[in-house]
Backbone bond lengths (Angstrom), bond angles and torsions (degrees), N, CA, C in turn:
res aa  C-N    CA-C-N  psi(-1)  N-CA   C-N-CA  omega(-1)  CA-C   N-CA-C  phi
1 X - - - 1.465 - - 1.528 109.13 -
2 X 1.336 115.95 139.17 1.458 120.22 -179.67 1.528 110.66 -73.34
3 X 1.320 114.77 154.89 1.460 120.28 178.39 1.518 109.79 -68.49
4 X 1.353 118.19 135.84 1.466 120.70 178.38 1.525 111.39 -60.80
5 X 1.330 114.99 155.41 1.463 120.67 179.27 1.520 111.16 -58.66
6 X 1.326 116.08 -43.00 1.470 122.29 177.41 1.522 107.53 -128.13
7 X 1.323 116.66 128.60 1.468 121.53 -178.55 1.520 108.30 -127.66
8 X 1.328 116.42 125.94 1.450 120.98 -175.11 1.528 111.97 -87.30
9 X 1.306 114.95 145.30 1.462 121.58 174.34 1.519 108.37 -76.23
10 X 1.335 116.99 125.93 1.462 121.99 -177.99 1.527 109.59 -124.68
11 X 1.333 115.82 136.94 1.463 120.71 -179.11 1.525 112.20 -64.43
12 X 1.316 116.95 -33.74 1.457 120.53 -176.84 1.523 111.55 -64.83
13 X 1.320 117.25 -19.82 1.464 120.47 -177.75 1.531 110.93 -61.07
14 X 1.317 117.16 -35.85 1.469 120.50 177.55 1.536 110.84 -63.66
15 X 1.336 116.78 -36.32 1.467 120.16 177.63 1.525 110.93 -68.78
16 X 1.329 116.00 -32.31 1.463 119.92 177.17 1.529 110.60 -67.25
17 X 1.316 116.51 -40.74 1.467 120.24 176.87 1.527 110.02 -64.46
18 X 1.327 116.07 -38.44 1.471 120.06 177.59 1.528 110.54 -62.22
19 X 1.344 116.91 -40.96 1.471 119.73 175.23 1.525 110.49 -58.59
20 X 1.313 117.48 -45.89 1.468 121.01 -179.04 1.527 111.21 -58.81
21 X 1.317 115.98 -41.18 1.463 120.56 -174.59 1.528 112.77 -80.28
22 X 1.343 117.46 -28.88 1.462 119.60 -170.92 1.528 114.92 -117.30
23 X 1.329 118.67 -24.65 1.466 121.01 -172.37 1.523 113.70 -112.68
24 X 1.321 116.54 -32.01 1.474 118.96 178.89 1.524 108.37 -78.07
25 X 1.330 118.49 148.63 1.464 129.18 4.07 1.526 114.63 -92.59
26 X 1.337 117.74 6.60 1.470 118.58 -177.52 1.523 112.35 -69.42
27 X 1.324 117.15 -27.27 1.458 121.28 -177.39 1.523 110.21 -125.63
28 X 1.325 115.06 141.21 1.463 121.02 170.81 1.523 108.40 -86.75
29 X 1.311 117.14 138.56 1.456 121.09 176.38 1.525 108.80 -80.72
30 X 1.322 116.34 127.08 1.466 121.29 -179.75 1.528 108.21 -113.13
31 X 1.342 116.66 105.81 1.461 122.11 177.07 1.528 108.06 -88.63
32 X 1.334 115.49 111.04 1.455 121.19 -178.06 1.520 109.54 -110.32
33 X 1.314 116.18 151.92 1.454 119.22 177.59 1.505 111.50 160.55
34 X 1.338 116.98 172.94 1.465 120.36 -179.19 1.522 112.31 -68.24
35 X 1.307 115.99 168.68 1.452 121.88 177.93 1.528 110.09 -60.74
36 X 1.331 115.98 145.22 1.468 124.27 172.15 1.519 114.28 64.82
37 X 1.329 116.91 25.18 1.459 119.37 -179.25 1.523 112.18 -94.42
38 X 1.347 117.35 -6.43 1.465 120.34 174.35 1.514 115.46 108.16
39 X 1.326 118.40 16.22 1.463 121.18 -175.95 1.530 111.40 -63.68
40 X 1.323 116.80 -49.20 1.464 120.55 -177.37 1.523 111.38 -65.50
41 X 1.317 116.50 -39.09 1.465 120.70 178.53 1.523 110.62 -61.18
42 X 1.327 116.49 -42.62 1.465 120.60 179.54 1.524 111.20 -65.67
43 X 1.321 116.80 -42.25 1.464 120.35 179.99 1.521 111.03 -62.86
44 X 1.326 116.86 -43.64 1.458 120.54 178.69 1.522 112.20 -66.07
45 X 1.312 116.32 -35.96 1.465 120.42 177.98 1.528 110.57 -61.97
46 X 1.336 116.53 -43.74 1.457 119.65 178.81 1.518 110.69 -64.52
47 X 1.322 117.00 -42.67 1.460 120.32 178.78 1.516 112.30 -62.16
48 X 1.309 116.13 -40.13 1.464 121.38 -177.74 1.530 112.31 -71.52
49 X 1.343 116.11 -37.33 1.463 119.94 -171.31 1.528 113.91 -96.39
50 X 1.323 118.30 -25.55 1.462 119.94 -170.67 1.531 114.05 -118.63
51 X 1.330 117.76 2.26 1.462 121.08 179.62 1.518 110.28 -130.72
52 X 1.311 115.39 156.14 1.462 120.64 177.04 1.524 110.56 -67.66
53 X 1.337 116.82 -42.99 1.460 122.35 174.51 1.523 108.67 -145.24
54 X 1.330 115.31 162.71 1.462 119.12 173.16 1.520 109.22 -152.78
55 X 1.325 114.62 155.42 1.460 122.68 176.38 1.516 108.15 -122.92
56 X 1.319 115.96 131.58 1.467 121.14 174.91 1.523 108.45 -107.75
57 X 1.333 116.36 117.22 1.457 121.99 176.83 1.530 107.58 -100.79
58 X 1.305 116.32 107.16 1.465 121.44 179.80 1.525 108.82 -92.17
59 X 1.317 115.87 110.25 1.460 118.74 -175.21 1.527 113.03 -75.32
60 X 1.338 117.68 -5.70 1.458 119.31 171.03 1.527 111.17 -82.36
61 X 1.346 116.58 -12.31 1.462 120.82 -178.69 1.529 113.60 -128.57
62 X 1.310 118.26 -15.35 1.467 121.19 -174.65 1.523 111.03 -60.50
63 X 1.339 117.69 135.24 1.470 120.38 176.90 1.522 110.82 -68.19
64 X 1.307 116.14 162.77 1.455 120.98 -176.05 1.522 111.94 -61.95
65 X 1.338 117.42 -34.14 1.462 118.79 -178.88 1.529 112.22 -64.99
66 X 1.331 117.43 -28.41 1.467 120.32 175.88 1.531 109.38 -75.19
67 X 1.306 117.52 -41.93 1.464 119.97 177.52 1.529 110.98 -61.56
68 X 1.324 116.09 -38.47 1.465 120.26 -176.21 1.526 113.07 -62.44
69 X 1.337 117.30 -30.15 1.466 118.13 -176.28 1.522 112.06 -66.65
70 X 1.341 116.91 -24.58 1.465 119.65 178.85 1.522 111.38 -76.67
71 X 1.310 116.56 -6.80 1.460 121.87 176.96 1.522 110.98 -110.58
72 X 1.334 116.05 -42.49 1.466 120.74 -170.18 1.526 115.12 -99.46
73 X 1.329 118.24 -13.19 1.474 119.91 -174.05 1.514 113.85 -114.67
74 X 1.323 118.32 13.40 1.463 120.00 -176.83 1.525 112.59 -68.64
75 X 1.311 116.91 -22.07 1.466 119.02 178.23 1.527 111.80 -84.36
76 X 1.309 117.09 -7.29 1.462 121.59 177.53 1.532 107.94 -137.50
77 X 1.335 115.90 81.50 1.453 119.85 -175.14 1.528 112.40 -67.66
78 X 1.320 117.32 -28.43 1.466 118.50 175.27 1.533 109.77 -58.77
79 X 1.309 116.00 -42.41 1.466 120.55 178.56 1.525 110.57 -66.50
80 X 1.320 116.94 -41.19 1.462 121.49 -179.83 1.528 110.51 -59.98
81 X 1.332 116.12 -50.67 1.462 119.43 -177.50 1.530 112.22 -68.74
82 X 1.319 116.63 -32.06 1.467 119.61 177.06 1.532 110.27 -64.16
83 X 1.334 116.45 -42.48 1.459 120.06 179.46 1.527 111.14 -65.02
84 X 1.316 117.35 -38.54 1.466 119.99 177.48 1.529 111.04 -64.03
85 X 1.318 117.02 -44.95 1.462 120.70 -178.51 1.531 111.48 -63.17
86 X 1.318 115.86 -41.11 1.466 119.42 -179.50 1.521 110.61 -67.34
87 X 1.331 116.78 -45.86 1.465 119.93 -176.53 1.518 111.68 -65.64
88 X 1.346 116.73 -43.23 1.467 120.38 -176.03 1.528 113.01 -94.06
89 X 1.327 115.69 2.14 1.474 121.35 176.02 1.531 111.49 52.63
90 X 1.328 114.66 43.99 1.463 121.40 -178.10 1.517 109.22 -138.75
91 X 1.324 116.85 127.14 1.463 121.44 178.03 1.518 109.54 -80.35
92 X 1.316 115.69 135.03 1.454 122.10 176.97 1.524 109.65 -100.25
93 X 1.350 115.93 137.09 1.462 121.90 -178.31 1.527 109.41 -115.44
94 X 1.307 115.44 135.16 1.455 121.41 -179.56 1.528 110.82 -55.98
95 X 1.347 115.95 121.80 1.460 125.09 179.18 1.539 113.64 61.77
96 X 1.327 117.51 14.64 1.464 120.05 176.82 1.524 112.17 -129.68
97 X 1.322 116.89 9.67 1.462 120.11 -177.43 1.523 110.90 -128.65
98 X 1.323 113.82 153.41 1.468 122.70 -178.30 1.526 109.00 -121.40
99 X 1.333 116.21 140.13 1.460 121.83 173.58 1.529 107.67 -117.01
100 X 1.332 116.26 121.95 1.464 122.60 -179.25 1.520 108.98 -101.29
101 X 1.313 116.33 123.52 1.467 122.55 176.98 1.524 107.01 -102.81
102 X 1.320 115.84 90.05 1.458 122.16 -170.85 1.528 110.82 -87.91
103 X 1.359 115.45 138.38 1.466 121.60 -177.30 1.535 110.22 55.95
104 X 1.324 114.75 49.80 1.462 119.80 -173.18 1.523 112.36 -66.61
105 X 1.342 117.18 -18.46 1.462 119.11 178.17 1.527 111.93 -64.89
106 X 1.336 116.48 -18.59 1.464 120.06 179.53 1.525 112.51 -79.14
107 X 1.342 116.33 -14.42 1.466 119.57 177.60 1.523 109.06 -145.81
108 X 1.334 117.99 76.74 1.464 123.27 -176.72 1.523 115.43 -53.44
109 X 1.349 121.27 -31.23 1.468 118.49 178.52 1.524 113.73 -57.84
110 X 1.315 118.06 -28.37 1.465 120.21 177.63 1.522 110.56 -67.08
111 X 1.317 116.38 -34.61 1.463 120.21 176.81 1.521 110.42 -66.96
112 X 1.327 115.98 -40.85 1.456 119.63 179.30 1.525 111.51 -67.56
113 X 1.338 117.13 -29.14 1.462 121.07 -179.36 1.523 112.39 -72.19
114 X 1.317 117.21 -12.47 1.465 119.67 -174.82 1.525 113.09 -60.56
115 X 1.313 118.13 -35.12 1.468 119.90 -179.36 1.528 110.15 -55.98
116 X 1.331 115.99 -46.20 1.469 120.64 178.90 1.522 111.24 -66.63
117 X 1.319 117.29 -42.37 1.463 121.24 -178.95 1.527 111.58 -64.97
118 X 1.322 116.64 -39.54 1.466 120.24 -179.62 1.522 111.92 -70.97
119 X 1.303 117.51 -33.84 1.470 120.66 177.13 1.528 110.64 -62.39
120 X 1.314 116.79 -28.39 1.461 122.15 179.36 1.529 112.16 -70.00
121 X 1.337 116.39 -36.05 1.476 124.11 173.02 1.539 115.04 65.82
122 X 1.309 117.84 14.69 1.466 118.27 178.93 1.526 112.25 -74.03
123 X 1.336 115.84 -39.53 1.462 120.47 -172.56 1.522 110.29 -132.42
124 X 1.330 115.04 166.19 1.457 121.18 175.00 1.528 108.84 -98.02
125 X 1.348 115.02 156.98 1.467 119.86 -175.24 1.525 110.86 -134.48
126 X 1.337 114.66 137.06 1.462 121.75 170.99 1.519 108.42 -121.88
127 X 1.328 115.98 131.19 1.462 121.34 171.85 1.525 108.42 -105.44
128 X 1.317 117.20 144.80 1.459 120.94 169.55 1.512 108.09 -127.91
129 X 1.337 115.87 146.73 1.456 118.67 179.36 1.512 111.80 -169.40
130 X 1.334 115.79 152.57 1.457 120.97 176.13 1.522 108.79 -89.49
131 X 1.320 115.78 140.33 1.461 121.65 -166.43 1.522 114.38 -61.22
132 X 1.325 117.17 -49.35 1.463 119.32 -175.38 1.522 110.93 -61.79
133 X 1.326 116.19 -42.74 1.461 119.72 -178.26 1.514 111.78 -69.85
134 X 1.327 117.35 -33.70 1.463 120.46 177.49 1.527 109.93 -61.03
135 X 1.312 116.74 -47.86 1.465 120.61 -178.14 1.522 110.73 -64.97
136 X 1.329 116.42 -37.81 1.452 119.94 -176.60 1.524 112.22 -72.64
137 X 1.325 116.59 -40.11 1.462 120.76 -171.21 1.522 114.39 -91.57
138 X 1.343 117.60 -10.50 1.460 119.09 -171.35 1.521 113.56 -110.02
139 X 1.318 118.35 15.82 1.463 119.97 -174.86 1.517 112.79 -63.74
140 X 1.320 117.21 -36.13 1.461 120.43 -177.31 1.529 112.46 -93.07
141 X 1.337 116.27 5.78 1.455 120.79 -176.89 1.524 110.00 -101.51
142 X 1.318 116.66 134.28 1.453 121.32 174.30 1.527 108.16 -73.98
143 X 1.312 115.92 111.04 1.459 120.41 -174.31 1.518 110.16 -75.32
144 X 1.329 118.03 133.06 1.466 120.03 -179.10 1.524 111.18 -68.88
145 X 1.325 115.07 140.19 1.463 119.31 178.29 1.523 111.29 -81.48
146 X 1.338 115.91 -10.87 1.462 120.57 -176.06 1.527 111.07 -92.75
147 X 1.324 116.83 46.99 1.459 122.05 177.15 1.528 110.36 -112.93
148 X 1.311 115.34 138.83 1.470 121.84 176.13 1.530 106.67 -111.57
149 X 1.339 118.22 97.15 1.461 120.05 -173.00 1.526 113.21 -81.77
150 X 1.315 115.79 139.22 1.461 122.81 171.11 1.522 107.75 -130.84
151 X 1.312 116.15 130.44 1.462 121.43 178.60 1.526 109.19 -87.56
152 X 1.330 116.19 126.82 1.466 121.07 179.14 1.523 108.68 -100.58
153 X 1.322 116.36 123.61 1.455 122.76 -179.41 1.531 110.33 -110.91
154 X 1.332 117.24 165.79 1.470 119.12 172.70 1.527 111.28 -61.32
155 X 1.315 116.78 166.54 1.459 121.30 178.89 1.524 109.54 -61.08
156 X 1.331 117.01 133.59 1.457 119.84 173.44 1.535 109.02 -83.84
157 X 1.320 116.84 -178.07 1.469 120.35 -175.06 1.529 111.96 -61.43
158 X 1.322 116.83 -41.34 1.458 119.53 179.63 1.526 111.23 -64.83
159 X 1.320 116.77 -42.56 1.472 120.20 178.42 1.531 110.85 -65.28
160 X 1.335 116.99 -36.08 1.462 120.52 175.32 1.528 110.61 -61.38
161 X 1.320 116.24 -43.09 1.470 120.02 178.31 1.528 110.88 -62.89
162 X 1.314 117.02 -39.95 1.478 119.35 175.48 1.526 110.30 -59.86
163 X 1.341 116.30 -39.59 1.465 120.66 -177.30 1.522 111.73 -63.82
164 X 1.328 117.36 -31.07 1.464 120.40 179.02 1.537 111.11 -98.85
165 X 1.339 114.45 19.15 1.473 122.34 173.92 1.529 112.47 63.19
166 X 1.322 115.52 38.74 1.456 121.70 175.78 1.525 107.78 -112.07
167 X 1.314 115.84 104.44 1.467 121.05 -178.52 1.532 112.46 -101.07
168 X 1.325 117.20 2.33 1.463 120.52 -171.75 1.527 114.11 -107.71
169 X 1.329 116.94 -37.47 1.460 120.21 -170.32 1.523 112.79 -58.88
170 X 1.325 117.41 -48.39 1.457 119.37 -176.37 1.524 111.02 -67.41
171 X 1.335 117.09 -36.91 1.463 119.54 176.40 1.518 110.46 -62.40
172 X 1.326 116.28 -37.67 1.466 120.24 177.29 1.520 111.06 -63.56
173 X 1.323 116.03 -46.74 1.470 120.29 177.34 1.525 111.62 -58.29
174 X 1.320 115.54 -46.43 1.465 120.46 -178.09 1.525 110.99 -63.24
175 X 1.310 116.37 -42.81 1.466 120.31 -178.82 1.526 111.12 -64.58
176 X 1.321 117.39 -42.47 1.465 120.54 179.39 1.519 111.04 -67.22
177 X 1.331 116.59 -36.50 1.466 119.46 178.47 1.522 110.87 -67.34
178 X 1.314 116.68 -44.30 1.459 120.14 -179.59 1.526 111.94 -64.01
179 X 1.335 116.08 -35.26 1.472 120.55 -178.28 1.524 112.45 -93.68
180 X 1.344 116.56 1.68 1.468 122.50 -179.10 1.524 111.28 53.45
181 X 1.325 115.33 43.98 1.466 121.18 178.55 1.519 109.60 -109.26
182 X 1.346 117.50 136.17 1.469 118.82 178.36 1.526 111.45 -72.64
183 X 1.330 115.15 149.97 1.463 120.05 172.86 1.524 108.61 -78.43
184 X 1.305 115.97 142.42 1.469 119.28 -179.18 1.525 110.29 -120.42
185 X 1.333 116.88 -91.14 1.463 120.76 -173.98 1.526 112.88 -61.61
186 X 1.335 117.09 -34.00 1.469 120.13 -175.00 1.521 113.71 -90.36
187 X 1.347 116.87 1.03 1.453 120.29 -172.92 1.531 112.33 -59.93
188 X 1.318 117.68 -49.85 1.462 121.18 -177.27 1.526 111.71 -65.03
189 X 1.330 116.49 -38.45 1.459 119.41 179.64 1.532 111.37 -65.34
190 X 1.329 116.04 -39.95 1.463 119.66 179.59 1.530 110.42 -68.36
191 X 1.332 117.20 -39.03 1.461 120.16 176.57 1.524 111.07 -61.74
192 X 1.326 115.88 -39.13 1.470 119.79 178.73 1.529 111.00 -64.15
193 X 1.324 116.10 -41.47 1.460 119.86 178.62 1.529 111.29 -64.59
194 X 1.328 116.40 -39.63 1.462 119.27 -179.83 1.526 111.14 -68.40
195 X 1.345 116.74 -38.39 1.465 119.30 175.68 1.524 110.52 -62.24
196 X 1.321 116.18 -39.58 1.464 119.96 177.69 1.519 110.55 -61.12
197 X 1.332 116.04 -43.28 1.467 120.28 177.87 1.523 110.84 -60.75
198 X 1.331 117.35 -41.61 1.459 120.33 179.42 1.526 111.29 -63.74
199 X 1.324 116.77 -35.99 1.462 120.88 179.40 1.533 111.67 -73.28
200 X 1.313 116.38 -41.39 1.462 120.69 -178.06 1.521 111.05 -75.81
201 X 1.314 116.80 -40.28 1.456 121.20 -174.19 1.515 110.45 82.59
202 X 1.329 115.87 -179.70 1.455 119.68 -175.22 1.515 115.10 -108.75
203 X 1.339 117.78 4.37 1.459 118.79 178.67 1.532 109.60 -70.53
204 X 1.329 117.66 131.73 1.470 120.28 -174.35 1.524 114.31 -52.36
205 X 1.331 118.95 -37.79 1.465 120.51 -178.91 1.521 112.17 -65.00
206 X 1.326 117.06 -41.49 1.461 119.54 179.71 1.525 110.82 -71.04
207 X 1.332 116.80 -37.78 1.466 120.15 176.69 1.528 110.19 -64.46
208 X 1.335 116.16 -41.35 1.462 120.32 178.30 1.524 110.96 -61.21
209 X 1.335 117.05 -42.23 1.459 120.65 178.33 1.525 110.73 -61.03
210 X 1.339 116.90 -40.94 1.463 120.31 179.27 1.523 111.14 -67.54
211 X 1.328 117.04 -44.02 1.462 120.95 -179.34 1.526 110.61 -60.82
212 X 1.320 116.78 -40.14 1.465 120.98 -175.92 1.526 113.36 -74.77
213 X 1.334 117.20 -40.48 1.468 119.16 -169.51 1.528 115.12 -122.91
214 X 1.334 117.10 -21.42 1.473 121.66 -172.46 1.526 112.01 58.57
215 X 1.332 116.41 18.89 1.462 122.57 -177.66 1.532 108.28 -102.78
216 X 1.330 116.77 115.96 1.460 119.82 -175.38 1.530 112.29 -70.73
217 X 1.312 118.29 -19.72 1.462 118.71 173.69 1.529 110.21 -67.86
218 X 1.336 117.81 -36.34 1.466 121.30 174.83 1.522 110.73 -67.03
219 X 1.330 115.82 -38.35 1.466 120.53 177.77 1.527 110.22 -63.16
220 X 1.329 116.16 -46.02 1.466 120.19 -179.70 1.524 111.36 -63.58
221 X 1.328 116.97 -36.87 1.456 120.32 178.08 1.532 110.25 -63.00
222 X 1.340 116.62 -44.25 1.470 120.94 179.13 1.521 110.80 -61.55
223 X 1.322 116.63 -42.37 1.461 120.00 179.86 1.527 111.46 -66.96
224 X 1.334 116.79 -37.63 1.453 119.65 179.64 1.521 111.35 -65.27
225 X 1.330 116.84 -36.34 1.459 119.68 177.64 1.523 111.16 -62.36
226 X 1.323 116.00 -38.95 1.466 120.65 178.22 1.532 110.10 -66.72
227 X 1.332 116.33 -43.72 1.467 120.14 178.82 1.525 111.27 -61.18
228 X 1.323 116.28 -36.85 1.463 119.42 177.96 1.530 111.13 -63.57
229 X 1.340 116.32 -38.09 1.462 119.79 176.63 1.524 111.23 -64.10
230 X 1.328 116.01 -42.34 1.463 119.62 179.85 1.525 110.72 -63.76
231 X 1.333 116.43 -39.79 1.465 119.32 178.99 1.528 110.25 -64.55
232 X 1.327 116.71 -39.35 1.463 119.88 177.43 1.526 110.99 -63.41
233 X 1.342 116.22 -38.47 1.467 119.83 177.55 1.532 111.14 -63.03
234 X 1.326 116.44 -39.20 1.466 119.71 179.11 1.528 110.72 -64.59
235 X 1.313 116.25 -37.79 1.463 120.31 178.44 1.520 111.40 -61.92
236 X 1.360 115.47 -30.39 1.463 120.53 -178.07 1.522 113.42 -80.01
237 X 1.339 117.49 -10.26 1.457 119.58 -179.28 1.528 109.89 -66.54
238 X 1.327 116.69 124.66 1.461 120.40 -174.49 1.526 112.77 -90.34
239 X 1.334 116.95 -30.45 1.462 118.88 -172.89 1.528 112.43 -94.46
240 X 1.315 116.85 -8.75 1.451 120.37 179.69 1.528 108.66 -115.35
241 X 1.303 115.19 158.12 1.459 120.20 174.64 1.526 108.44 -75.98
242 X 1.334 118.48 111.79 1.472 120.10 -176.57 1.518 112.76 -57.76
243 X 1.347 117.07 -37.58 1.458 119.78 -179.03 1.524 111.24 -64.74
244 X 1.337 116.32 -37.41 1.464 120.20 177.91 1.525 110.65 -66.19
245 X 1.334 116.40 -45.13 1.460 120.24 178.70 1.518 111.33 -59.94
246 X 1.329 116.43 -46.08 1.473 119.92 -178.47 1.525 111.18 -66.30
247 X 1.321 116.17 -36.68 1.462 120.02 178.90 1.523 110.85 -62.72
248 X 1.333 116.41 -43.94 1.471 120.61 177.34 1.519 110.19 -63.32
249 X 1.325 115.98 -45.76 1.466 120.95 -176.77 1.523 111.77 -59.90
250 X 1.323 116.55 -48.27 1.464 119.39 -175.57 1.517 113.08 -75.23
251 X 1.340 117.03 -11.70 1.465 119.82 176.91 1.533 112.54 -91.79
252 X 1.323 117.13 -4.89 1.475 119.45 -179.70 1.529 112.18 -57.63
253 X 1.357 120.17 -47.29 1.480 118.62 -179.45 1.518 113.77 -59.06
254 X 1.340 116.82 -42.87 1.479 118.36 -178.81 1.519 111.54 -67.48
255 X 1.350 116.89 -34.22 1.462 119.39 177.80 1.528 111.02 -69.37
256 X 1.356 116.14 -40.18 1.457 118.67 177.76 1.522 112.13 -63.88
257 X 1.334 116.12 -33.69 1.465 119.85 -178.99 1.517 112.29 -66.26
258 X 1.337 116.59 -17.51 1.458 120.57 179.93 1.531 111.78 -83.08
259 X 1.336 115.94 -12.89 1.468 119.50 -176.92 1.529 110.12 -67.82
260 X 1.303 115.38 139.90 1.463 121.14 177.49 1.530 109.58 -88.17
261 X 1.313 115.18 147.06 1.475 119.71 175.53 1.523 109.15 -73.88
């Protein structure tokens, strides 16, 4: 996969490198988190920067013959890896390649196959998945104990500042806090930046819209698209009343507005 036009610096990336150096190949890295929080982007970044080659298997797009190998080819891993290399036109190198199992909640048998794949120790593995769907789709699956979970969150304020190429503001805040010194001349500017962060939010798509255009209508459009995905996910919940879930979700802003400072 080609490098994105704009790629944000994320703190969790250092933890991913630590997993590669200290936990792989005994453990698969499991990037968990809500939809559109940047899990797949982070996994691809690690594959691109820290491995000789990598393959990303997107279970929202993978053909059935690729899914079948995680069920039918576990007794012949040479055959399994050969089929992956041919389909994705990518050569895998022993201990130098990464396999990304993206949106693994859409095909739980691949998650169950990890125990066998990890015992082989040829390659490293990253799983990505959204939390609600993982819990819903994996009830009948024996979950592998060889997972190293990392929770992926939206960009925090410091990461937002990095995204807009501001490397000074957070250091200034930290220094004043450590020295118990009040902010003076820069106080209003920092407050303005924090208000901007609150308006944009930390989801990568909304931050990207702000970085590209500085137009808050574009930011709001990006956020609405994410909210629409979340509403669709709630509709898919089988054990809960979707209308109740959506009612709670859409009432969060009005409830927060009642909070006192």
